[in-house]
Structures are given as structure tokens and as C-alpha cells.
N, C-alpha and C positions, 0 to 999 in steps of 0.2 A: 600264655597270652601272646598270640602271634600277630605281628604287624609287618609292614614292609621293612621296617628297621631291624626287627629280630631276624628276618630272613637275610637281609643284606649283610649283617655283621655276624651271623651265626651265633646269636645270643638267645637266652631264654626269655628275658623280659625287656620291654622297650624303654629302658631307663639307663641314662648315661651319667657319669660323674664328670662335671665340668673340669677342664684342666686349669685349676687354680694355682697361680704362682705361689710357691712356698707352702702349699697345702696338699696338692695332688702328688704326693711322693709315692714311691713304689709300694709301700704297705697299704695305703688307702686305695691306690689304683687296683692292686691285686685283690683286695677285699671286695670291691665292687664287682669285679669280673667273676670272682669265686661265688658271689651271691646271685649270679645270673644276669647281671647288667654288663655295661661296658665301662671299665675304668679308663680314664685318659690322663696320662702322665703330663705334668706341666714342665716345660723345658726353658721357660723364659729366663730363669735365674741360674741355669746350669751351663757349664762349659761343655764342649763336645765330648770330652773324656767322661765327665760326670753323667752326661746324657746316655752314653753307651753303657756305663756301669749300671745306671738306673734301669735300663731296658733289660739287661742281663739279670738283675735282681728280681724284676717283675716276673720274668720267665721262670725263675727258681721258685716263685711263690704261687704261681697259678699256671695251669695248662690251658686256660681259657683265653679267648680273644681279648685284646686290650688295644688301646690307642695311645697316641702322643700328640701334643699340639705344638704349633709353631706360630708365634705372633711376629710377623715380619718386620714390625716397627723396631724391634729390639736389636741392638748391635750384635752381630754374631749369629743371627737367625739362620742365615744360609748354611753356615757350618753345621749347626744342629740339624737342619733339614737333611743335609747330606748323610749324617749319622743315621737318621731314621730310615733313609733309603738303603744304606749299606746293611743295616740290621733287618731290613725287610719288615718293618712294623706294619701290621696288616691294616690298621686304620690310622690315618694321619689327618689331624684337624688343623686347619690354618686359619689365620685371621689377620686383619690390618695389613693387607698387601695383596699383590698379584700372585696367585697360586698356580699359574699356568704350567711352569716348568716342574713344579712339585707334583702336580696332578699327573702329568705325563710320566714322571719317574716312578710314582707309586703304582700307576696302572701297569707299568712295564713288568713288575714282578707279581701282579695279581692283587695288589692292595686296593683299598678304598679311600677316597678323599672326601672329607667333610669341610665345608666352608662355614665359618661363623659370620653371620650378617645381622645388621640392624635396620637395613633399608632395602626397599624393593629393587633399586637399581643395582645394588651389590649382589642381591640374590640372582637376578637375571644374568649378570656378568659371570658369576660363579657357575651357573648352569651352562652357559655358552662355552666356558673353558673346560667343562667336563667333570665338574664336581658330582659325586655320587649322591650326596645328601646335603642338607643345610641345617645348621643350628641357628634358629631365628630367635634373637635375644631382645626381649621387651624391656620397657622402662623400669620395671620393678627389680631387675637383676642387680646383684652385687657387681661392682666394677663397671664394665663398659656396656651397659644396656642402651637401647635406643631412645628416641624421643617419644615413641608411641608405645602404649601398654600392650602386653601380650594378647589380651582379649581381642584387640583390634588388629595388631600387627600380624599375628600368626595366620588367621584366615585370609587376610589380604594377600599374603605371600603364597599361601597354599593355592589360592585361586589363580595365581599368575605363573606358577612353575609346574613342571611335570615330574620333578624328582622329589623324593621324600623329605618332609620337613620335621625337624625335631624342635619342640618348643622349649624355650629357656626364659627364666625370669618370672618368679612368683609360684614356683612349683616345689612342693615339699611333702605332699601326701597323696593318698589315693583319689581324693576329690579333684586335686589338680591334674593327675594323670587322666582321669575320666574326662575332665573338661577339655584337656588338650586334644584327646582323641576325638571328642565331639566337634572341636574347631577344625578338624581335618589334619592335624599333626599325626605322625606315626609313632611318636614317643616323646619323652621329655629328657632334658638335661638339667641336673640339679647341682648347685654349688653349695649354698649355705646349709642345706640339709645334711649333705655328706661332710661338710666342714665340722659340723657338730655331731661327731660320732666318736666312739672309743678308738677307732683306728686312725683317726685324724691326728697329725703331728702338732696341731695348733695348741698353744698354751691353754691350760684349763680355765684361766680367767676369761678368755674369749668365749669358751663354750658356755660357761656359767652366765655370762652377759647375754649370749644368744637366747638362753632359756628365760631371761628376764625382760628382754627388750621388746618393745611394742612396734607395731607396724609404722608408727610415726617417727621412730628414732633414728632414721638414716638421713643423709644429705646427699644431694646430687649436684656436682659442680665440675667445671672443666679446669679448675685450679688445683685439683688434688694431684693428678699426675699428667696434666696437659691434655687429656681427653675427657669428654663427659663421663663422669665416674661416680658411682654410688659407694658411700662408706658410712660406717657407724658415726653418729654425732659424738664428738669427744673434744677435749681440750687440744689434743694432738691434731685432730682434723682441722679444727678452727685455726690453729697456729699455722698449719701448712697452707691453708687457703689464703690467709691474710699475710703471708710472709712477704716482706717488702724487698729484701735483698736475696731473692731466690736464685738469681744468676750467680751471685758470689757463693752461696751455699752449694749450688750445683757443682761448681768447680771442685769443692772439697769432697762432696759425696760421690762425684764421678770417679774418684780414685778407687773407691771400694767397688763400685760397679764395674770398673775396668778389670779389676782383679777377678771378680766373679765371672765375667764374660771371657776371661783369658786374653784380653786385649792389652797392648801397651797403652798407658794412660794418654800419652801424647797423640797416639793414633786415634783414640776414641774422641778426644777433644777436637781434633782436626776434622774428623768425619762429621761431628755435630755442627761445627762452624760452616762447613761446606754444604750442609743440607739446606741452607737458607734461613732467613730470620724467623719465619713462623715456626718451622720445624725445630730450629735450634731452641726456641723458647719452650716448645712442647717437650723436647728431650731433656731440657734443663729441669723442668718440673718433674719429669719422670725419674731423673737421677735422685732428686730429693725424696720423692715418694718411695723409691726403692729402699732407702734406709728406714723410713717411717714404717713401712709395711713390715719389715723385718723385726723391728722393735716390738710390734704388737703380736706377731706370730710366735716369736721365740721367747719373749720376756713378759708378755701380757701388759706391756706399758702403753697406756693411752694418754699419758701426759705429753710425750713427744711422738708416740707411735700413732699409726692410722690403721684401722682395720676395715677391710672391704666386706660389707654385709648387705644382703638383699632385704627388701621389705618383708619377705616371707618369714624372716626370723621371728616376726610377731606371732606366728602360729606354731612355732617350735618350742616345746617345753621340756625336752628330755635329751639325754645323751646316750643313745643305745649303740649297739653294735651294728655294723653295716648290714649284716644278714637279717637282723631284726627290722631295720628300716625297710628293706626290700620286701620282706614278708608282709609287713603291715600295709605297705602301699598297694601291693597287688590284691590283698584281701579286701581292702577298703574300696579300691577301684571297681572290683567285680561287684561288690555290694551296691555301690552307687549306680553302676550301669543297670543292675537288676531292678533297683527301685525306680530309676528313670524310665525303664521300659514299662513297668507297671503303671506309673503315673500317666504315660502317654496313651496307654491302652484303656485307662479308666474314663 
């Protein structure tokens, strides 16, 4: 199945694994690339040294192209971005920030840059700055989807830009891939579907819940991690959203975040305070969410933990290997396209 995306990234299938924090580890990233897609390593919770080791591990697990992402809102993002450039990662995906310098650095060694966007103005800005492709994330997505659903958002941005669009948010099977291509996208990025696979490092409790959860069982709020964010409904999510002393809790939780990012705690707190009132509150919620996300990923705890899950979990009912997911999606997409052609001809 050849599209502009498969040609751009030299991959077999137009399917990417979203860079999910705490989920898109080297094993899952490599598994997606080995299956013909493009795995994207998540670096938001990694120190620069851990990021470099993760890249080297992926290279030991797959000879195929892979990517890595940089959310610029996270403290230490610039240092991780520098590691990706030094290691010449061929596909770099950035979000939540100005990617101008990163795009230029990636292009300098022949790499490709993808911007993740949820709004037309960000898409146009990324294109102007030289991004090679866009991941357009609709409202259905886990974590930071936009206000508009994929069915409307994707074609609206496809019509406005000249670079390839990758659709994200609400895609988990061949029907979704066929639909995305019909909307003008050149491929799809999937998070929840790849989260629920055997190669995923997520706790088995979360995978079992994914198989049981309906499309109605997620919540979208800007009080989860400070940005509009979608997560599984749970006691832990409810507690985090309604937490009254979240600034006090953030001071405590930021110590752990500082250790993870490799920052002195005092320097991290100072950087947050100097960022302004609005962003300080946003980063405070993010510090609390960091601990809650980790509880669900690693321990399967939804009493105090929070798990990011897309609405598409409601059509996922199994936990296969990544290679099986890929094969099923491509076969189903081709069948859907064939049936659609016959219906249009009749």
C-alpha cells in the first residue's frame, strides 16, 4: 500500500505508532517498524541519556526506519531534541512548541520532521517553517486531541496545506485507515490500538480494560494535565480533575519529575514560576498528572492513577501482537476499498 507517507519515510504501510509517553518504549517502537509501519519513540519522560540509550536499543531491534517525538512544553525538551539530532534520528515528530530550529537541524542531516497539530493555524505555521508532514489529531484521540472531530478536522486541513497529512484520533482498524485515505490523509497514527498489544509495556489491567471499555467511557478535560486531554473515566481521573490543592501537590510531585528530567528541583520550580501564572498552573497540573499516569501504566492503579485512552478503545476487543494488528488493518482496508469501489460503480 503506497502513499506519500510510505514514500516519504521509506516504510511499507502508511501506519504510525503515536509517541505515547510511558508506552512507546523501544520494544513497541521497533515492533511497529518491523511490521512495516513507523514506530515513534516517546521521549517526554526520558532524560537525554535515557533517550540516547533508547535510540541505540531500537537500532539493535530493527533495521527499519523509526522516529522519536519531542513535546516542547516539557522541561528538558531542548536537550532531548539535541540528542535526536546528534543520533541523526531520521524522523522527528514535535508538538506543543515552535519547531523551526529543530526542523532545520533535522533537514541538515537528511531527516524528516513531522509536526503534530490540532488546529489549522498551527498546521499552516508548521508548513511555513518547513515541516515535511503533519499529524492532525482529532477530538477522539487519547491525550491531547483537538476540539474538532477527525472526520471534519482532517479534510479541512488537507484542503489548506500542500504537505502530507497523517490522521490521528479514532483510528484502530482497516475501516479507519480506508476512511482516512478517503478524507485525503496519506496515512494514520494510532495510539490506543498499539497500546493494547503484546509488545506494549502497559500493565495488563489497562489492556483488559481497553478490551471491555465502550466508546462512552472516556472524559475530556483541561484539568487532567493542564491541556485539553482525554483519559479513561476512573476514580483516579475524577480525583485529579477535582483536586483542590493541586498547586501544593505539584510541589511534591515535581521532585519526582525533576529527577526524571535530570533537572535540579530548585531549577525546575524556578523555571515554572518564571513562565507566568497561566503556564505555571498548567505545568503544576502536568506535574501531578505525571505521577498519576505512571501509576496506571506501571501498576494498573486507577484509584489514584489516570490512564490516557482514546474513544476508539470501544471498538478494540483483543490484545494481539503488533504484526497481527498491521496485517489485519491492511487486509481490512483493502477489502473496504474494494467494496466501496463496487458500491460506487453499482
